[in-house]
TORPA-4810 file (N, C-alpha, C, O; in nm, 3 decimals):
<nodes>
NODE_1_0.085_-0.118_0.000_0.000_0.000_0.000_0.089_0.125_0.000_0.180_0.135_0.082_M
NODE_2_0.064_0.218_-0.091_0.148_0.338_-0.097_0.127_0.428_0.025_0.017_0.433_0.081_P
NODE_3_0.232_0.496_0.064_0.226_0.588_0.177_0.144_0.712_0.137_0.171_0.773_0.034_L
NODE_4_0.046_0.748_0.218_-0.037_0.865_0.193_0.010_0.978_0.284_0.019_0.960_0.405_I
NODE_5_0.041_1.092_0.226_0.083_1.208_0.303_-0.036_1.257_0.385_-0.144_1.278_0.329_Y
NODE_6_-0.020_1.275_0.515_-0.136_1.313_0.599_-0.189_1.453_0.566_-0.113_1.547_0.542_P
NODE_7_-0.320_1.463_0.565_-0.387_1.589_0.532_-0.342_1.701_0.626_-0.321_1.814_0.582_F
NODE_8_-0.328_1.670_0.754_-0.292_1.772_0.853_-0.151_1.827_0.832_-0.119_1.934_0.884_A
NODE_9_-0.067_1.756_0.759_0.070_1.799_0.738_0.087_1.894_0.620_0.198_1.944_0.597_A
NODE_10_-0.016_1.919_0.545_-0.007_2.008_0.429_0.003_2.152_0.478_-0.081_2.199_0.554_I
NODE_11_0.107_2.220_0.434_0.132_2.358_0.475_0.084_2.451_0.364_0.110_2.427_0.246_V
NODE_12_0.014_2.556_0.403_-0.041_2.649_0.305_-0.168_2.591_0.244_-0.229_2.502_0.303_G
NODE_13_-0.208_2.641_0.131_-0.328_2.594_0.061_-0.451_2.600_0.152_-0.534_2.510_0.151_Q
NODE_14_-0.462_2.707_0.230_-0.571_2.718_0.327_-0.710_2.714_0.262_-0.800_2.651_0.317_D
NODE_15_-0.728_2.779_0.150_-0.859_2.778_0.084_-0.895_2.638_0.037_-1.010_2.596_0.049_A
NODE_16_-0.798_2.565_-0.017_-0.821_2.428_-0.062_-0.858_2.339_0.055_-0.955_2.263_0.048_L
NODE_17_-0.783_2.347_0.163_-0.810_2.263_0.279_-0.946_2.295_0.339_-1.019_2.203_0.379_K
NODE_18_-0.982_2.423_0.347_-1.112_2.461_0.402_-1.225_2.407_0.315_-1.324_2.354_0.367_T
NODE_19_-1.212_2.420_0.184_-1.316_2.372_0.093_-1.333_2.221_0.105_-1.446_2.172_0.107_A
NODE_20_-1.224_2.146_0.112_-1.233_2.001_0.125_-1.296_1.961_0.258_-1.377_1.868_0.264_L
NODE_21_-1.258_2.030_0.365_-1.316_1.999_0.496_-1.466_2.031_0.500_-1.543_1.956_0.559_L
NODE_22_-1.506_2.142_0.439_-1.648_2.176_0.435_-1.729_2.071_0.360_-1.839_2.036_0.401_L
NODE_23_-1.675_2.021_0.251_-1.745_1.916_0.175_-1.747_1.784_0.250_-1.840_1.706_0.235_C
NODE_24_-1.645_1.759_0.330_-1.643_1.636_0.410_-1.749_1.642_0.519_-1.812_1.541_0.551_A
NODE_25_-1.768_1.760_0.576_-1.867_1.777_0.684_-2.008_1.783_0.627_-2.101_1.729_0.687_V
NODE_26_-2.025_1.849_0.512_-2.158_1.866_0.453_-2.155_1.823_0.306_-2.132_1.906_0.219_N
NODE_27_-2.177_1.695_0.278_-2.174_1.648_0.139_-2.279_1.714_0.050_-2.269_1.707_-0.072_P
NODE_28_-2.378_1.775_0.110_-2.481_1.844_0.033_-2.429_1.964_-0.045_-2.498_2.016_-0.133_G
NODE_29_-2.308_2.007_-0.015_-2.249_2.118_-0.089_-2.222_2.080_-0.234_-2.217_2.168_-0.321_L
NODE_30_-2.204_1.953_-0.261_-2.192_1.908_-0.399_-2.052_1.884_-0.448_-2.036_1.826_-0.556_G
NODE_31_-1.949_1.924_-0.377_-1.813_1.894_-0.419_-1.728_2.017_-0.436_-1.772_2.130_-0.415_G
NODE_32_-1.604_1.993_-0.475_-1.505_2.099_-0.492_-1.432_2.075_-0.623_-1.391_1.962_-0.651_V
NODE_33_-1.415_2.178_-0.700_-1.332_2.171_-0.820_-1.194_2.223_-0.781_-1.179_2.338_-0.741_L
NODE_34_-1.094_2.137_-0.793_-0.957_2.174_-0.754_-0.878_2.203_-0.881_-0.862_2.115_-0.966_I
NODE_35_-0.830_2.326_-0.893_-0.748_2.366_-1.007_-0.620_2.427_-0.958_-0.614_2.480_-0.847_R
NODE_36_-0.517_2.418_-1.038_-0.391_2.481_-1.001_-0.277_2.426_-1.083_-0.291_2.329_-1.157_G
NODE_37_-0.164_2.491_-1.069_-0.044_2.448_-1.141_0.006_2.315_-1.087_-0.031_2.272_-0.977_D
NODE_38_0.089_2.253_-1.165_0.151_2.127_-1.125_0.233_2.150_-0.998_0.306_2.248_-0.985_K
NODE_39_0.220_2.057_-0.905_0.299_2.066_-0.782_0.236_2.147_-0.672_0.304_2.182_-0.575_G
NODE_40_0.107_2.178_-0.683_0.042_2.263_-0.582_-0.033_2.181_-0.476_-0.113_2.237_-0.401_M
NODE_41_-0.009_2.052_-0.468_-0.064_1.962_-0.365_-0.213_1.933_-0.383_-0.282_1.902_-0.286_A
NODE_42_-0.262_1.941_-0.505_-0.404_1.914_-0.529_-0.438_1.769_-0.497_-0.526_1.742_-0.416_K
NODE_43_-0.370_1.677_-0.561_-0.397_1.535_-0.540_-0.358_1.492_-0.399_-0.427_1.410_-0.338_S
NODE_44_-0.251_1.546_-0.348_-0.206_1.511_-0.214_-0.310_1.548_-0.110_-0.336_1.471_-0.018_T
NODE_45_-0.371_1.665_-0.124_-0.473_1.708_-0.029_-0.597_1.620_-0.038_-0.652_1.580_0.065_A
NODE_46_-0.641_1.589_-0.158_-0.760_1.505_-0.175_-0.736_1.364_-0.122_-0.822_1.308_-0.054_A
NODE_47_-0.621_1.307_-0.154_-0.590_1.172_-0.105_-0.572_1.172_0.047_-0.614_1.078_0.114_R
NODE_48_-0.509_1.275_0.099_-0.487_1.283_0.244_-0.619_1.293_0.320_-0.635_1.230_0.425_G
NODE_49_-0.713_1.371_0.269_-0.843_1.382_0.336_-0.919_1.251_0.325_-0.983_1.209_0.422_L
NODE_50_-0.914_1.186_0.210_-0.981_1.057_0.194_-0.925_0.954_0.290_-1.000_0.875_0.348_A
NODE_51_-0.794_0.953_0.309_-0.732_0.859_0.402_-0.773_0.890_0.546_-0.796_0.799_0.625_A
NODE_52_-0.784_1.017_0.580_-0.826_1.055_0.715_-0.970_1.012_0.741_-1.004_0.969_0.851_A
NODE_53_-1.055_1.024_0.641_-1.194_0.984_0.657_-1.206_0.833_0.674_-1.292_0.786_0.749_Q
NODE_54_-1.122_0.757_0.605_-1.125_0.611_0.619_-1.083_0.567_0.759_-1.129_0.464_0.807_R
NODE_55_-0.998_0.644_0.824_-0.948_0.609_0.957_-1.049_0.640_1.066_-1.035_0.591_1.179_Q
NODE_56_-1.149_0.719_1.037_-1.248_0.756_1.140_-1.351_0.649_1.157_-1.442_0.663_1.238_M
</nodes>
């Protein structure tokens, strides 16, 4: 199983992290469109939040 970078360890990207957390708490929001340049932690943040949710 590949190592997943923990969501809590992501530095910066406050708007992205807030949007993902809001959608995790209230799925009725409908989702988040994540855009950005290569290397901006888009996939890392999404995978990290998904891994955190699986652990709960």
